[in-house]
C-alpha positions as CSV (number, residue, x, y, z in Angstrom):
1,M,34.2,30.5,23.0
2,S,30.6,29.6,23.7
3,V,28.2,31.2,26.2
4,F,25.0,29.6,27.5
5,G,22.3,31.5,29.4
6,G,19.7,34.1,29.0
7,G,17.7,36.8,30.9
8,S,17.9,40.5,31.6
9,R,20.3,42.7,33.4
10,E,18.0,42.8,36.4
11,D,17.6,39.0,36.5
12,F,21.1,37.9,35.7
13,P,21.1,34.1,35.0
14,D,23.6,31.5,35.9
15,M,25.9,31.1,32.8
16,T,28.7,28.8,31.6
17,V,31.6,30.0,29.4
18,R,33.5,27.2,27.8
19,L,36.9,27.7,26.2
20,S,38.2,24.9,24.0
21,S,41.7,26.6,24.0
22,C,43.0,28.6,26.9
23,L,46.3,30.5,26.8
24,E,46.5,30.7,30.5
25,C,46.9,26.9,31.0
26,D,48.2,25.8,27.6
27,G,50.9,23.2,28.2
28,I,50.4,23.2,32.0
29,R,49.5,20.1,34.1
30,S,48.0,20.5,37.5
31,E,45.7,18.8,40.0
32,Q,43.9,22.1,40.5
33,T,42.4,24.6,38.1
34,V,44.8,27.4,37.1
35,C,42.8,29.9,35.1
36,S,42.7,32.6,37.8
37,F,43.2,35.5,35.4
38,M,40.3,34.3,33.2
39,R,38.0,33.8,36.2
40,G,38.7,37.4,37.4
41,L,38.3,38.9,33.9
42,L,34.9,37.1,33.3
43,S,33.7,38.0,36.8
44,G,34.6,41.7,36.2
45,V,33.1,41.9,32.8
46,F,29.8,40.2,33.7
47,S,29.6,42.2,37.0
48,T,29.8,45.4,35.0
49,I,27.1,44.1,32.6
50,A,24.8,42.9,35.3
51,G,25.3,46.0,37.5
52,H,26.1,43.8,40.6
53,V,28.7,41.2,41.6
54,V,28.9,38.1,39.6
55,H,31.0,35.2,41.0
56,C,33.0,32.9,38.7
57,G,34.2,29.4,39.5
58,E,36.1,26.9,37.3
59,P,34.8,23.4,37.4
60,L,36.7,22.2,34.4
61,C,40.3,23.0,33.3
62,T,42.5,21.6,30.5
63,A,45.5,21.8,32.9
64,K,43.6,19.1,35.0
65,G,43.1,17.0,31.9
66,D,39.6,18.1,31.0
67,S,38.7,18.6,27.4
68,S,38.0,22.4,27.9
69,C,38.2,25.1,30.4
70,E,34.8,25.9,31.8
71,S,33.8,29.0,33.9
72,A,30.6,29.0,35.8
73,L,29.1,32.4,36.5
74,H,26.6,33.0,39.3
75,S,25.0,36.2,40.4
76,A,25.9,37.3,44.0
77,R,22.1,38.0,44.4
78,N,21.6,34.2,44.4
79,F,23.7,33.7,47.5
80,I,22.4,34.0,51.0
81,T,24.4,36.4,53.2
82,R,24.5,36.2,57.0
Protein backbone atom coordinates (compact mmCIF):
# COMPACT_ATOMS: atom_id res chain seq x y z
CA MET A 1 0.00 0.00 0.00
CA SER A 2 1.27 3.47 -0.79
CA VAL A 3 -0.08 6.77 0.53
CA PHE A 4 0.61 10.16 -1.04
CA GLY A 5 -0.09 13.51 0.60
CA GLY A 6 1.12 15.72 3.39
CA GLY A 7 -0.01 18.40 5.82
CA SER A 8 -1.33 18.70 9.34
CA ARG A 9 -4.47 17.51 11.10
CA GLU A 10 -5.98 20.99 10.83
CA ASP A 11 -5.21 21.23 7.10
CA PHE A 12 -6.01 17.73 5.88
CA PRO A 13 -4.72 17.31 2.31
CA ASP A 14 -6.26 15.42 -0.55
CA MET A 15 -4.63 11.98 -0.59
CA THR A 16 -4.51 8.88 -2.75
CA VAL A 17 -4.21 5.34 -1.39
CA ARG A 18 -3.25 2.76 -4.00
CA LEU A 19 -3.60 -1.00 -3.40
CA SER A 20 -1.83 -3.29 -5.85
CA SER A 21 -3.71 -6.24 -4.38
CA CYS A 22 -7.22 -5.91 -2.93
CA LEU A 23 -8.95 -8.84 -1.22
CA GLU A 24 -12.37 -7.26 -1.71
CA CYS A 25 -12.31 -7.46 -5.50
CA ASP A 26 -9.82 -10.26 -6.14
CA GLY A 27 -11.18 -12.46 -8.94
CA ILE A 28 -14.22 -10.23 -9.58
CA ARG A 29 -14.99 -8.53 -12.90
CA SER A 30 -17.35 -5.55 -12.96
CA GLU A 31 -18.08 -2.40 -14.94
CA GLN A 32 -18.21 -0.47 -11.64
CA THR A 33 -15.88 -0.16 -8.67
CA VAL A 34 -16.62 -2.75 -5.96
CA CYS A 35 -14.40 -1.85 -2.98
CA SER A 36 -17.15 -0.33 -0.81
CA PHE A 37 -15.79 -1.80 2.43
CA MET A 38 -12.30 -0.41 1.77
CA ARG A 39 -13.70 3.05 0.93
CA GLY A 40 -15.71 3.07 4.16
CA LEU A 41 -12.77 1.85 6.21
CA LEU A 42 -10.40 4.47 4.78
CA SER A 43 -12.98 7.23 5.19
CA GLY A 44 -13.53 6.26 8.85
CA VAL A 45 -9.84 5.96 9.70
CA PHE A 46 -8.83 9.23 8.05
CA SER A 47 -11.89 11.07 9.42
CA THR A 48 -10.79 10.03 12.91
CA ILE A 49 -7.21 11.16 12.24
CA ALA A 50 -8.31 14.49 10.70
CA GLY A 51 -10.97 15.20 13.33
CA HIS A 52 -13.60 15.88 10.64
CA VAL A 53 -15.32 14.03 7.79
CA VAL A 54 -13.09 12.77 4.99
CA HIS A 55 -14.84 11.49 1.85
CA CYS A 56 -13.40 8.57 -0.11
CA GLY A 57 -14.00 7.82 -3.79
CA GLU A 58 -12.59 5.04 -5.95
CA PRO A 59 -11.48 6.16 -9.43
CA LEU A 60 -9.59 2.92 -10.17
CA CYS A 61 -10.48 -0.69 -9.35
CA THR A 62 -8.90 -3.98 -10.44
CA ALA A 63 -12.41 -5.43 -10.84
CA LYS A 64 -12.86 -2.94 -13.72
CA GLY A 65 -9.57 -4.05 -15.25
CA ASP A 66 -7.37 -1.30 -13.79
CA SER A 67 -3.86 -2.25 -12.65
CA SER A 68 -4.62 -1.30 -9.01
CA CYS A 69 -7.40 -0.14 -6.72
CA GLU A 70 -7.07 3.56 -5.95
CA SER A 71 -8.97 5.46 -3.28
CA ALA A 72 -9.09 9.26 -3.40
CA LEU A 73 -9.53 10.95 -0.02
CA HIS A 74 -10.91 14.50 0.19
CA SER A 75 -11.64 16.58 3.27
CA ALA A 76 -15.30 17.52 3.67
CA ARG A 77 -14.03 21.01 4.50
CA ASN A 78 -13.08 21.39 0.83
CA PHE A 79 -16.70 20.95 -0.30
CA ILE A 80 -19.17 23.82 -0.50
CA THR A 81 -22.42 23.14 1.35
CA ARG A 82 -25.68 24.89 0.60
